[in-house]
C-alpha positions as CSV (number, residue, x, y, z in Angstrom):
1,M,-119.8,27.7,-63.4
2,V,-121.4,24.8,-61.5
3,V,-122.9,26.2,-58.3
4,N,-122.0,23.0,-56.4
5,S,-118.3,23.2,-57.4
6,S,-115.6,22.4,-54.9
7,L,-113.8,25.5,-53.3
8,A,-110.6,24.2,-55.0
9,F,-112.1,24.4,-58.3
10,K,-113.6,27.8,-57.7
11,E,-110.3,29.2,-56.3
12,K,-108.7,28.2,-59.6
13,Q,-111.5,30.2,-61.5
14,L,-110.1,33.2,-59.5
15,S,-107.1,33.4,-61.7
16,T,-106.9,36.7,-63.6
17,P,-104.9,37.6,-66.5
18,L,-101.9,40.0,-65.9
19,S,-101.6,43.3,-67.7
20,P,-99.1,43.2,-70.7
21,E,-96.5,45.2,-68.7
22,L,-96.6,42.6,-65.9
23,R,-96.5,39.7,-68.3
24,D,-93.3,41.0,-69.7
25,E,-91.8,41.7,-66.3
26,H,-92.7,38.5,-64.6
27,G,-92.9,36.1,-67.5
28,I,-96.3,34.6,-66.6
29,R,-99.7,35.0,-68.0
30,R,-102.3,34.5,-65.2
31,L,-102.2,34.5,-61.3
32,P,-104.9,34.0,-58.7
33,I,-106.2,37.2,-57.6
34,R,-105.6,38.4,-54.0
35,K,-106.7,41.1,-51.8
36,G,-104.5,44.2,-52.2
37,D,-103.9,43.8,-56.1
38,T,-104.9,46.7,-58.2
39,V,-107.1,45.6,-61.1
40,L,-108.6,47.3,-64.2
41,V,-112.2,46.3,-65.3
42,K,-112.1,45.3,-68.9
43,R,-115.7,44.6,-69.5
44,G,-119.2,45.4,-68.0
45,M,-120.9,48.3,-66.7
46,Y,-117.7,49.4,-64.7
47,K,-115.4,49.1,-67.7
48,G,-112.4,51.4,-67.2
49,V,-112.6,51.5,-63.4
50,E,-109.2,50.8,-61.8
51,G,-109.0,50.1,-58.0
52,A,-107.5,47.9,-55.3
53,V,-109.3,44.5,-54.5
54,T,-110.8,44.8,-51.1
55,E,-112.4,41.3,-50.8
56,V,-112.1,38.1,-52.7
57,N,-115.1,35.7,-52.2
58,T,-114.1,32.3,-53.1
59,K,-117.5,30.7,-52.3
60,E,-119.3,33.0,-54.6
61,A,-116.2,33.3,-57.1
62,V,-116.4,37.2,-57.1
63,I,-114.2,40.0,-56.2
64,H,-115.1,43.5,-54.8
65,I,-112.9,46.5,-55.8
66,E,-112.6,50.2,-54.8
67,G,-114.5,52.2,-57.2
68,A,-117.0,49.7,-58.4
69,T,-119.7,50.7,-55.8
70,R,-123.2,52.1,-55.9
71,E,-125.4,54.0,-53.4
72,K,-128.4,52.4,-51.9
73,A,-131.6,54.2,-51.2
74,D,-130.8,54.6,-47.5
75,G,-127.5,56.2,-48.5
76,S,-125.1,53.5,-47.7
77,V,-122.4,52.5,-50.2
78,I,-122.1,48.8,-51.3
79,F,-119.5,47.3,-53.4
80,I,-120.6,45.5,-56.7
81,P,-119.5,41.8,-56.9
82,L,-117.3,41.4,-60.2
83,R,-116.3,38.2,-61.8
84,P,-112.4,37.9,-62.0
85,S,-112.6,37.0,-65.7
86,K,-113.8,40.6,-66.3
87,V,-110.7,42.3,-64.8
88,C,-106.9,42.2,-65.4
89,I,-104.2,42.7,-62.7
90,T,-102.3,46.0,-63.2
91,K,-100.3,46.0,-59.9
92,L,-99.3,42.9,-57.8
93,N,-99.4,42.6,-54.1
94,L,-96.1,40.9,-53.5
95,E,-96.2,40.8,-49.7
96,D,-97.1,37.0,-49.6
97,S,-94.2,34.7,-49.8
98,R,-96.3,31.9,-51.1
99,R,-97.2,34.0,-54.0
100,K,-93.6,34.6,-54.9
101,D,-93.1,30.8,-54.8
102,I,-96.1,30.3,-57.2
103,M,-94.6,32.9,-59.6
104,E,-91.1,31.4,-59.4
105,R,-92.4,28.0,-60.0
106,R,-94.5,29.0,-63.0
107,R,-91.7,31.0,-64.4
108,S,-89.3,28.0,-64.3
109,R,-91.9,25.7,-65.7
110,R,-92.5,28.0,-68.6
111,S,-88.7,28.3,-69.3
112,H,-88.2,24.4,-69.3
113,S,-91.1,24.0,-72.0
114,R,-89.5,26.1,-74.4
């Protein structure tokens, strides 16, 4: 990813694949990740860790999840930044009405193309 990319481009890069169960249920393949979603890490040092998204950093294009932490020398615990391409969404946070609109729009677009 280019460091000087626009925030709109970086936000698009924060799209994450859904788990196979959610794909079947909602009829879409990817969604932008949001705080409150539960994700499963698919690659990297934290592979297999599942936790809720605590922060989405659009500027750096990284996310922080519960469970992907490490302890510093002074004893404080910090979150490890993860790329959204390394995780898949296992549980959606559907409290946001705009997100429901996005899902409906994508579903209808997909059904028209078939």
